[in-house]
C-alpha positions, 0 to 999 in steps of 0.5 A: 440345615447346616448351610442353605443359600438361595443366593437372594442377596445377589452376592457371593462375597461380602455381608453375611455370605459364607462363600470365598471369593468366587473365581471368574466365571462364577457369578450371581445372576437373575436371568435363569432362576429356580426360585426367587430372584437370584441364582448362580451361574458357572460358565467356562471354556476351560478355567475353573469356576467355583467358590467354597464355604466353611461348614459350622462344624466337621461332620462324618456325614452330610446330605447336599442338594441343589437345583441345577439347569445345564444350559449347555456343555461339551464336557463334564460339569461339577455342581457340588463338591464336599471337602474336609475343613482344610480343603482336602478333596472328598467327593463331588456330584456332577454331570459327566461328558456323556450326560449322566449324573455321576459322583467322583470319590476323590479321596478313594479314587473311584468314579460312580456313574449313574444310569440317570441322564441330566437333560439340558434346558430344564431344572433338576434337583441333584443330591449327594449324601456321604457317610465317611465312616472312618474304618468303613464301610462308607456310604455314597448315594445320589439322587436326581429329581428325588429318585435315587440313582443306580451306579454302574460301578457300585460303592465297594465294601473296601472303598474309602472317603479318606479319614477327614470329616466333611467341613467345607462345600464347594459350589461349581467346578474346580477342574480346568479344561471343561466347557459348560454353562450351568445355573445353580440355585437353592443349595442346602447342606444338612446332616443325613436323614 
């Protein structure tokens, strides 16, 4: 992996942790964990809840996964966002307002909603794989609990993920106006398989 964090230090900032200072509402906690003694909780009634980590290099493609438990939500809630090294938005995986796993291609301005529901109250492994392939075609795939999802809007041949390689990962949700309580654990970012 190029980045792996089970949050077992109990901290998101300081020491050997790669994360930027988290916004209010994104905290480490021990109440609900997937594995080990610590996880991260993002809880919001409208303010963004996130922290980002620089990857050791910039990559044309990455595979990111984490275990998530949606405790409650009345809107969509973001899990993992991939950005350029300078912070430009590329794409993110989230649960949409209707409760389905989705991927937002920020760089291309396209939302891909899957037919796979993310149930509340149980752990799910979410995965997002991108190949920015400048010049196209790009690849955008997602999986829920190890099963590849089907998008109701397929990835188009002319779709773009921008021109910048992936150099940063954001944990949580950096969009305002959303209400949710989500636990995230065992984040792994690696190069595509």
